Residue, then its C-alpha position, 0 to 999 in steps of 0.5 A: m499500500s502506497l504511503f502517499p496519495t495519488e495526485t494530479q495537480s495543475a499550476r497554482p493560480a495567483g492569489a492564494a488567499t482566495w477561497i479553494h473548494a474540496h469535495c471529498d469521499g471514502g468508501s469501504r467495500g464491506n465495511p470493514g473491507p477494502a477501503g479508500y478515499g477520493a477528493l477533488v480540489t478546485d479554485a473559486q472559478g471551478r478549475t481543478l487544482a488536484e485530484l486525491s485518492q489513496f487505497l487504505g487497506i481493510r478499513t471502515n466507511n467512516f475511517a475512509e471518510y475521515s482520511g479523505l478530509l485529512a488528505v485535503l487539509d494536508w494538501a491546503l496547508a502544504n500548498g499555501h491555501p489558508r482558506l478552505k471550504v469542504v463538502s462531504d456526503s458523510e453526515l456523521m463526519v460533517k456534524q462531528i467536525q462542526g461539533k454537533y455530534k460527539v465522537n464515541s468511536p476510539d478508532l475515529k477520535p484520533l482522526w477527529q483530533e488530527a483534523r481539528q489540529r489541521i483546521a486550526k492552522l488555517d485562516a478560514f474553514e467551512i465544511s457542509h453536507a451534500l447528498r451523494h449524487k452532488n459528491k460524484d467526482a470525489d466518489a469516482l476517485a474513491n472507487q478508483a482508489m479501491d479498484r487499484g488496491m484490489g488489483r483491478g485494471a481500468g475498465t474492470a467492473s465493480v463488484d456490485s455491477l458484475p452480471l450474474r452468471p447463470k447456473p449450468t443446466v444439469a440434465p436429468p439422468a437418462a433412463p436405463v437402456r434395456p436390451p431389446q427383447p425378442a418378439p414372441p412368436s405369433m402362434l404356438r402350436g401343440f396338442t392336448k393329451g390327458g387334459q394337458i397342453h403339450l407344445l410342439g418342439g417341447g418347452s412350456l407356456p409362459d405365465g399370462i398367456f391366453v390359450k385358444i384351442i382349435r381342432e385340426 
């Protein structure tokens, strides 16, 4: 696992004291499961400044959400942008950062503390919640990070979008083949003697045979 996020970055525009904007997202396939975050950073005119994404190993959704926020804060501080507005679709994380929710999870508390420390180094900071469909670019970057970590190449379908494979059809067992039986003769000939039937050529009548006696 890489220790540093994958980043694509354009030249930093003049006027670093203006607001920059970031959409961040994190996800886990299994919760916990293979996890990653993604973030898109833009300037006040909507021009892309950076795309951040990183695979995190086996983590929870909330851990990945916080990791995305921390990556954005770190990028803003490292690149001299002291005024930052963040949008996330994690209502839990947003309200915890805003102080509206308590942080009870022992796994999230260190991340929350680190985020608050980085926020304190900025001149201005805002964070707001948005529905997932308004955070699709960050969501796509997070999924790319998970795909990389799971060894999937470009264009590989995600787990949820793989078509179901039809189960092989099992043919019923064939009926046993019986060897052909010789057709019985059309007529047996014999004679009666002492009240008994005697077949010409010897032998005896099989069971279930109806006999018609004709005088000759």
